C-alpha positions in Angstrom: -12.0 -8.8 2.5 -13.9 -6.9 5.1 -13.9 -4.1 7.6 -13.3 -4.6 11.3 -14.0 -2.3 14.3 -13.7 -2.7 18.0 -13.4 -1.1 21.5 -11.4 -2.7 24.3 -11.4 -1.7 28.0 -14.3 0.8 27.7 -16.4 1.9 30.7 -20.0 1.8 29.5 -20.8 -1.3 27.4 -24.2 0.1 26.3 -22.6 3.3 25.0 -20.0 1.3 23.1 -22.6 -0.7 21.3 -23.9 2.5 19.7 -20.4 3.6 18.8 -19.6 0.3 17.1 -22.8 0.7 15.1 -21.6 4.1 13.9 -18.2 2.6 13.0 -19.7 -0.3 11.1 -21.9 2.1 9.2 -18.8 4.2 8.2 -17.3 1.0 6.8 -20.4 -0.3 5.0 -18.6 0.0 1.6 -16.0 -2.6 2.7 -18.5 -5.2 3.4 -22.0 -5.1 1.9 -22.8 -8.7 2.4 -23.3 -8.8 6.2 -22.9 -6.8 9.3 -22.3 -8.0 12.9 -21.7 -6.9 16.4 -20.7 -8.8 19.6 -20.0 -7.7 23.1 -18.9 -8.9 26.5 -18.0 -6.9 29.6 -14.5 -5.8 28.3 -14.6 -5.9 24.5 -17.1 -4.9 21.7 -16.4 -6.2 18.2 -17.9 -5.0 14.9 -17.6 -6.4 11.4 -18.7 -5.7 7.8 -18.4 -8.7 5.5 -17.4 -9.0 1.9 -17.8 -12.7 1.4 -15.1 -14.3 -0.8 -14.5 -17.8 0.8 -17.6 -19.6 2.2 -20.3 -17.1 1.2 -22.9 -18.8 3.4 -24.1 -17.2 6.7 -21.8 -19.6 8.6 -18.9 -17.4 7.6 -20.4 -14.2 9.1 -18.5 -12.4 11.9 -17.8 -11.8 14.7 -17.0 -15.5 14.9 -16.6 -17.5 18.1 -14.8 -20.8 18.9 -17.0 -23.7 19.8 -15.9 -23.6 23.5 -16.7 -19.9 23.7 -13.2 -18.8 24.6 -12.0 -17.1 21.4 -13.8 -14.3 19.4 -12.5 -12.8 16.2 -13.1 -10.2 13.5 -10.9 -10.7 10.5 -10.2 -8.6 7.4 -8.3 -10.2 4.5 -7.5 -13.7 3.3 -5.6 -16.6 4.8 -4.4 -18.2 1.5 -3.1 -21.5 3.0 -6.3 -22.1 5.0 -6.8 -25.5 3.4 -3.3 -26.8 4.4 -3.7 -25.5 8.0 -7.2 -27.0 8.2 -5.7 -30.4 7.4 -3.1 -29.9 10.2 -5.9 -29.0 12.6 -7.8 -32.2 12.0 -9.0 -32.4 15.6 -10.8 -29.1 15.5 -14.5 -29.1 15.2 -15.1 -26.8 12.2 -18.6 -25.5 11.6 -17.8 -23.5 8.4 -15.6 -23.6 5.3 -14.2 -20.1 6.0 -10.6 -19.1 6.4 -11.5 -17.0 9.4 -12.4 -20.1 11.4 -9.1 -21.6 10.5 -7.3 -18.5 11.9 -9.1 -18.9 15.2 -8.6 -22.7 15.4 -4.9 -22.2 14.6 -4.6 -19.6 17.4 -6.4 -22.0 19.8 -3.9 -24.7 18.9 -0.6 -22.9 18.6 -1.2 -19.5 20.2 0.6 -16.5 18.7 3.1 -19.0 17.1 0.3 -19.7 14.6 1.4 -16.5 12.8 4.6 -18.2 11.6 2.4 -20.7 9.7 0.0 -18.2 8.2 0.3 -17.1 4.5 -1.9 -14.2 3.7 -2.9 -10.6 3.9 -4.8 -9.7 7.0 -5.6 -7.5 9.9 -7.6 -9.1 12.7 -8.6 -8.7 16.3 -8.8 -11.9 18.4 -10.2 -11.7 22.0 -9.1 -14.5 24.4 -11.9 -14.2 27.0 -10.3 -16.7 29.4 -6.9 -15.0 29.5 -8.5 -11.5 29.2 -6.1 -10.6 26.3 -7.0 -8.9 23.0 -4.6 -9.4 20.1 -4.5 -6.9 17.2 -2.5 -8.3 14.3 -1.4 -7.0 10.9 0.1 -9.0 8.1 3.8 -9.1 7.4 4.0 -6.6 4.4 1.1 -4.3 5.4 -1.3 -5.2 2.7 -4.3 -4.7 5.0 -4.6 -1.6 7.2 -5.3 -1.4 10.9 -5.7 1.9 12.7 -6.1 2.5 16.5 -6.4 5.2 19.1 -6.7 5.6 22.8 -9.5 7.3 24.7 -8.5 7.3 28.3 -8.0 3.6 29.3 -10.0 2.4 26.3 -8.5 1.4 22.9 -10.5 1.7 19.7 -9.4 0.1 16.4 -10.7 0.1 12.8 -9.8 -0.9 9.2 -10.1 2.8 8.3 -9.6 6.3 9.7 -13.2 6.9 9.0 -14.2 4.2 11.4 -12.4 5.8 14.3 -13.6 9.3 13.4 -17.2 8.0 13.3 -16.8 6.7 16.9 -16.7 10.3 18.1 -13.9 9.7 20.6 -11.1 11.4 18.7 -10.3 15.1 18.3 -10.3 15.9 14.6 -7.0 17.7 14.6 -4.1 17.6 12.1 -1.0 15.8 13.2 1.6 18.6 12.7 4.6 16.3 12.5 2.7 14.1 10.0 1.7 17.1 8.0 5.4 17.9 7.3 5.8 14.2 6.3 2.9 14.7 3.8 4.4 17.9 2.4 7.7 16.1 1.8 6.4 12.8 0.4 2.7 13.2 -0.5 1.9 10.6 2.1 2.3 9.9 5.8 4.5 7.0 6.9 3.2 4.6 9.5 2.8 4.4 12.4 1.7 8.1 12.2 -1.4 9.2 10.4 -2.5 12.7 9.3 -4.9 12.8 12.3 -3.4 13.5 15.7 -3.5 10.6 18.2 -4.6 8.0 15.5 -1.9 5.5 14.8 -1.4 2.7 12.2 -0.2 -0.7 13.3 3.1 -1.5 11.6 3.4 -4.4 9.2 4.5 -7.6 10.9 3.4 -6.3 14.3 0.7 -7.0 16.8 -0.7 -5.2 19.9 -1.2 -7.3 23.0 -3.8 -5.7 25.2 -4.3 -7.2 28.7 -4.1 -6.6 32.4 -0.5 -5.2 32.1 -1.6 -2.6 29.5 -0.8 -2.5 25.8 2.4 -4.1 24.4 3.8 -3.8 20.9 5.4 -7.0 19.5 7.1 -7.6 16.2 6.6 -11.1 14.8 8.2 -10.6 11.4 10.8 -8.0 10.3 11.4 -7.4 6.6 15.0 -6.2 7.3 15.9 -9.5 8.9 13.8 -11.7 6.7 16.2 -12.2 3.7 17.5 -15.7 3.2 21.3 -15.8 3.5 21.5 -19.2 1.9 20.1 -17.9 -1.5 23.3 -16.0 -2.3 25.3 -19.3 -2.5 22.8 -20.9 -4.9 23.7 -21.4 -8.6 21.9 -19.0 -10.9 19.7 -21.7 -12.3 18.6 -22.8 -8.9 17.8 -19.2 -7.9 15.6 -18.7 -11.0 13.8 -22.0 -10.7 13.1 -21.1 -7.0 11.6 -17.8 -8.0 9.4 -19.4 -10.7 8.2 -22.1 -8.2 7.4 -19.6 -5.4 5.6 -17.2 -7.7 3.6 -19.9 -9.3 2.6 -21.2 -5.8 1.7 -17.7 -4.7 -0.6 -17.2 -7.8 -2.3 -20.5 -7.3 -3.0 -19.8 -3.6 -4.4 -16.4 -4.5 -6.8 -17.9 -7.0 -8.7 -19.6 -4.1 -12.2 -18.1 -4.0 -15.8 -19.0 -4.0 -16.8 -15.9 -6.2 -15.9 -14.7 -9.7 -12.4 -13.3 -10.0 -10.0 -11.8 -12.6 -6.8 -9.9 -13.0 -5.7 -6.3 -13.7 -3.7 -6.4 -17.0 -1.7 -3.3 -18.0 0.5 -5.2 -20.4 3.6 -4.5 -18.3 5.9 -7.3 -17.1 4.3 -7.7 -13.7 0.7 -7.9 -14.6 1.5 -10.0 -17.7 3.5 -12.5 -15.6 0.6 -12.8 -13.1 -1.9 -13.3 -16.0 0.3 -16.0 -17.6 0.8 -17.9 -14.4 -3.0 -17.8 -13.7 -3.7 -19.1 -17.2 -1.3 -22.0 -16.7 -3.4 -23.5 -13.9 -6.9 -22.3 -14.7 -9.4 -24.6 -16.3 -11.3 -21.7 -17.9 -10.3 -18.4 -19.5 -8.9 -15.8 -17.0 -10.9 -12.6 -16.9 -8.6 -9.6 -17.4 -9.3 -5.9 -17.3 -7.2 -3.0 -18.7 -7.7 0.7 -19.2 -7.5 2.2 -22.7 -7.1 5.8 -23.8 -7.6 7.6 -27.1 -4.3 9.4 -26.5 -1.5 7.1 -27.6 1.0 8.6 -25.2 -1.1 7.2 -22.3 -2.5 4.1 -23.9 -0.9 0.7 -23.0 -3.7 -1.4 -24.6 -1.6 -2.8 -27.5 0.6 -4.6 -25.0 -2.4 -5.8 -22.9 -3.9 -7.2 -26.1 -0.7 -9.1 -26.9 -1.0 -10.9 -23.5 -4.8 -11.3 -23.7 -4.3 -13.1 -27.1 -1.4 -15.2 -26.0 -3.1 -16.5 -22.9 -6.6 -16.5 -24.4 -8.1 -14.4 -21.6 -11.6 -13.1 -21.5 -10.5 -9.5 -21.8 -12.4 -6.3 -20.9 -11.2 -3.0 -22.2 -12.1 0.0 -20.0 -12.0 3.0 -22.3 -11.4 6.1 -20.3 -12.2 9.5 -21.7 -11.2 12.7 -20.0 -14.8 13.6 -19.4 -15.6 10.3 -17.8 -12.5 10.4 -15.6 -13.2 14.0 -14.5 -16.8 13.1 -13.7 -15.6 10.2 -11.5 -12.9 12.3 -9.8 -15.0 13.8 -7.0 -16.3 10.4 -6.0 -12.8 9.0 -6.1 -11.4 11.7 -3.8 -14.4 11.2 -1.4 -13.6 7.5 -1.2 -10.1 8.4 0.0 -9.8 7.4 3.6 -6.3 8.9 4.2 -5.0 11.7 1.9 -2.6 10.6 -0.8 -1.0 12.1 -3.8 -2.2 9.1 -5.9 -5.2 6.7 -6.1 -7.9 7.9 -8.5 -6.6 5.6 -11.2 -7.3 2.5 -9.1 -10.7 3.8 -8.2 -11.8 3.9 -11.9 -10.4 0.4 -12.7 -11.9 -1.1 -9.6 -15.3 0.5 -10.3 -15.6 -1.1 -13.8 -14.1 -4.4 -12.6 -16.7 -4.7 -9.8 -19.5 -3.7 -12.2 -18.5 -6.6 -14.4 -19.5 -9.0 -11.6 -15.9 -9.6 -10.3 -15.5 -9.6 -6.5 -11.7 -10.3 -6.4 -8.8 -9.4 -8.7 -5.1 -10.2 -8.8 -2.6 -7.4 -9.3 1.1 -7.0 -10.2 1.7 -4.6 -7.3 5.1 -5.4 -5.6 6.9 -6.5 -8.7 8.8 -3.2 -9.3 9.9 -3.1 -5.6 11.0 -6.7 -5.5 12.7 -7.0 -8.9 14.3 -3.5 -9.3 11.7 -2.1 -11.7 12.1 1.6 -10.8 14.8 4.0 -12.1 16.0 4.6 -8.5 17.7 1.1 -8.5 19.9 1.9 -11.5 20.5 5.5 -10.4 21.7 4.7 -6.9 24.0 1.9 -8.2 25.5 4.3 -10.7 26.1 6.9 -8.1 27.7 4.3 -5.8 30.1 3.4 -8.6 31.1 7.0 -9.5 34.0 7.2 -7.1 35.4 10.2 -8.9 32.3 12.2 -8.2 32.3 11.2 -4.6 35.9 12.2 -4.2 35.3 15.7 -5.7 35.3 18.5 -3.0 31.9 19.3 -1.7 32.3 22.9 -2.7 33.0 22.1 -6.3 30.0 19.7 -6.4 27.8 22.4 -5.0 28.9 24.9 -7.6 28.2 22.4 -10.4 24.8 21.6 -9.0 23.9 25.3 -8.7 25.0 26.0 -12.3 22.9 23.1 -13.6 19.8 24.3 -11.7 20.3 27.9 -13.1 20.9 26.8 -16.7 18.2 24.1 -16.9 15.6 24.9 -14.2 13.5 21.8 -13.5 12.5 19.4 -10.7 15.3 17.0 -11.8 18.0 19.7 -11.8 16.9 20.9 -8.4 17.2 17.3 -7.0 20.6 17.0 -8.6 21.7 20.3 -7.0 20.5 19.0 -3.6 22.2 15.7 -4.1 25.6 17.3 -5.0 25.4 19.5 -1.9 25.2 16.5 0.3 28.1 15.1 2.2 27.9 11.7 0.5 26.3 10.1 -2.5 25.6 6.7 -1.1 22.2 4.9 -0.7 21.6 6.3 2.7 21.7 9.9 1.4 20.4 9.4 -2.1 17.3 7.3 -1.7 15.2 9.7 0.5 15.9 12.4 -2.0 14.6 10.3 -4.9 11.2 9.8 -3.2 10.8 13.5 -2.2 8.0 15.6 -3.6 8.9 18.9 -2.0 12.4 19.8 -0.9 13.2 20.9 2.7 13.6 24.5 1.3 10.1 24.4 -0.2 8.6 22.9 3.0 10.2 25.6 5.1 8.6 28.2 3.0 5.2 26.5 3.4 5.5 25.6 7.1 5.6 28.2 9.9 7.8 26.1 12.2 11.5 26.7 11.3 12.7 23.3 12.6 11.5 20.3 10.6 11.0 16.9 12.3 13.2 14.0 11.5 12.8 12.6 8.0 10.8 9.4 8.2 12.3 7.9 5.0 15.9 8.8 6.2 15.3 6.8 9.3 14.1 3.8 7.3 17.2 4.0 5.1 19.5 4.1 8.1 18.0 0.8 9.3 18.2 -0.7 5.8 21.8 0.4 5.4 22.8 -1.3 8.6 21.7 -4.7 7.4 23.7 -7.4 5.6 21.5 -7.2 2.5 23.1 -6.5 -0.9 22.6 -3.0 -2.3 19.7 -3.8 -4.6 18.0 -5.6 -1.7 18.5 -2.6 0.6 16.8 -0.4 -2.0 14.0 -3.0 -2.3 13.6 -3.0 1.5 13.4 0.8 1.6 10.7 0.7 -1.2 8.8 -2.0 0.6 8.9 -0.2 3.9 8.0 3.3 2.7 6.4 3.7 -0.7 4.8 0.3 -1.1 2.7 0.2 2.2 2.2 3.9 2.7 1.2 4.8 -0.9 0.5 1.8 -3.2 -1.1 -0.6 -0.8 -3.0 2.0 1.1 -4.4 3.5 -2.1 -5.2 0.1 -3.5 -7.1 -0.9 -0.4 -9.1 2.3 0.0 -9.9 2.7 -3.7 -10.8 -0.9 -4.4 -12.8 -1.4 -1.2 -14.8 1.7 -2.1 -16.4 -0.7 -4.6 -16.3 -3.8 -2.4 -13.6 -5.3 -4.6 -10.8 -7.4 -3.1 -7.3 -7.1 -4.6 -4.6 -9.7 -4.1 -0.9 -9.3 -4.8 1.1 -12.5 -5.6 4.4 -10.7 -5.6 3.9 -10.0 -1.9 4.0 -13.6 -0.8 6.4 -13.4 2.2 8.2 -16.6 1.2 9.0 -15.1 -2.2 10.1 -11.8 -0.7 12.4 -13.6 1.8 13.9 -15.5 -1.1 14.5 -12.6 -3.5 15.9 -10.3 -0.8 18.7 -12.9 -0.4 19.7 -12.8 -4.1 23.0 -11.1 -4.9 23.3 -8.0 -7.0 25.1 -9.9 -9.7 21.8 -11.6 -10.7 19.5 -8.8 -9.8 21.0 -5.7 -11.4 18.6 -4.7 -14.2 20.7 -4.9 -17.3 17.4 -5.4 -19.0 14.0 -4.6 -17.4 13.5 -6.8 -14.4 16.0 -9.3 -15.8 15.9 -11.7 -12.8 12.1 -12.0 -13.0 11.9 -12.4 -16.8 14.7 -15.0 -16.9 13.1 -16.9 -14.0 9.9 -17.1 -16.0 11.6 -18.6 -19.0 9.6 -18.2 -22.2 6.4 -17.3 -20.5 6.4 -13.7 -21.7 6.8 -12.5 -25.3 9.9 -10.5 -26.2 7.7 -7.4 -27.1 6.5 -7.3 -23.5 9.9 -7.7 -21.9 11.5 -5.0 -24.0 8.6 -2.5 -24.1 9.2 1.0 -22.5 7.9 1.4 -19.0 4.9 3.8 -19.1 3.1 3.4 -15.8 -0.5 4.5 -15.3 -0.3 8.2 -16.0 -2.9 10.7 -17.1 -2.9 14.3 -18.5 -3.1 15.9 -15.0 -1.1 19.0 -15.9 -3.5 19.9 -18.7 -6.6 19.2 -16.6 -5.4 21.2 -13.7 -4.8 24.2 -15.9 -8.1 23.9 -17.7 -11.0 21.6 -16.8 -10.0 21.3 -13.1 -8.6 24.8 -12.6 -11.5 26.3 -10.6 -12.0 23.1 -8.6 -8.3 22.9 -7.7 -8.2 26.5 -6.6 -11.2 26.0 -4.3 -9.5 23.0 -2.6 -6.3 25.0 -2.1 -8.3 27.8 -0.4 -9.6 25.2 2.1 -6.0 24.8 3.3 -6.5 28.0 5.2 -7.9 25.8 8.0 -4.4 24.5 8.6 -3.0 27.4 10.8 0.7 26.5 10.4 0.5 26.4 6.6 1.5 29.7 4.9 -1.4 30.1 2.5 0.3 32.9 0.5 3.1 30.4 -0.3 0.5 27.7 -1.4 -1.0 30.2 -3.8 2.5 31.3 -5.1 3.3 27.6 -5.9 -0.1 27.3 -7.6 0.6 30.4 -9.8 4.1 29.1 -10.6 2.5 25.9 -11.8 -0.1 27.8 -13.9 2.6 29.9 -15.7 4.6 26.8 -16.6 7.5 27.0 -14.2 9.2 23.6 -14.8 10.3 23.5 -11.1 6.7 23.3 -10.0 5.0 20.3 -11.7 1.5 19.1 -11.2 2.6 16.3 -9.0 3.9 18.9 -6.4 0.6 20.8 -6.4 -1.9 17.9 -6.6 -1.2 16.5 -3.1 -2.1 19.9 -1.7 -5.4 19.9 -3.6 -6.2 16.5 -2.3 -5.3 17.5 1.2 -7.7 20.5 1.1 -10.5 18.3 -0.2 -9.8 15.7 2.5 -9.7 18.2 5.4 -12.9 19.7 4.4 -14.8 16.4 3.8 -13.7 15.0 7.2 -13.9 18.3 9.1 -10.4 18.1 10.4 -8.6 21.3 11.7 
């Protein structure tokens, strides 16, 4: 895990060396172990290294092929580097690093090498003979890669901060992305919150050469599902899932540094811990957060798993005072504004302080195995034919009556849902992921016409596929919420402490397999039934049947008391956004303070974060 920077097709090479130095400095937290810069007449590459595989200097970057043709900066991990290294037996390797295997594979197979790669990565590879720069992002978007144009030049970086540090980008809010943020508390790729800075999409690459810059898709989630899986007997499906997940865990345990696992005691993290223990020759090191408040504390479940698999378990006891003390640093570590993330910051901080440089996580399990309520809710709506056949006017009246009698966020969403023309996946899913409604956004935003809904566009593409309903919802989750919230937050908050996080559920072979499973096996009659049945007796009954809690904190109380003045100060900073009606922002804040159930903390907090981020990065 590292940070990469670069400039292609720039005019003044000496000037670009200085810019790369500034970009590298902005990403120092991503790679404290080494820093490097390389340049020729057309490309300047920069790198910050967090050494995980081959910690010797021979693994430092930028790295170059022995014949001097290829040059690479790489962020992430190639998990099957050992297998590919054996296939490349004629290559003259000078290190044990996975980065050199990526370069050798490209030298041997060209861009087709991507089909053979299993990993999380974002890399830039310069073919000096052909005069072509390749920018590549992994299939599921685990690792970020941002880019921008400055005249004929292209600049790229692992973080927005890297591009802002280069000084070639106007620090202006992207107005379309701002509306996206108000709706969903995030910005969906390829857009970012900053005008003219873009994010490379998962499974895509940029090819930069004499003919300009070309986008290419080498893997598409919506076309990746395996059609043959639907015809398999249930027993074969479940054994296939167990085998693929076990292989994924084993590959992600490859490291030359101490590593562990995040353990909440939920199904996903417990499954990862159990599979790690099955192949480890020493106790797995696990980390969980504990609270004094029982309503937030999952530690009893984590303890069950720690005892069952005899892990070396570390409890991170988090008091409100300690969390609030860490909060400013957590928000300052935020590279791109998000409505979530500080939780990961705290866990990563303690994990890294314990001597761990890499940790496995259960991220992706909910999206892949129907762990969220949205899966059940959409299926139920699809089956309620009587409700769908009811005249739209009657539905609208019923929704309005409910919202008036029981005002809350949930009743407002039901009202909006019943007003819609249809209640199918295409119309329901975007509403489920909304933070603010169109009506609320129009009150906040001075422009009367809102841009197209990014999530609605994704859902239209998902709905047009052959995938079963549950897999369509999974695809929507894995194209919107997963890469643009969970993975981005995990990357920026863990890398703030130079901690690498790996996600076994996001092995692309496992994803392709599970997307092909029919709804008859996947529908969650019990929590993540397909996953738990595939694992056999790995997990105790108490873990499978436990209530889903999630990693929540008493935000509403804090924002009304300990954080009240701080939050108000950040909301005032939003006056820098000219198109945002600040009087409406403060009206929402006051509604929250007086306990209006239609204005919960999760609708205000993203605005607080945005104000802090805009001020810290001097964006207007």
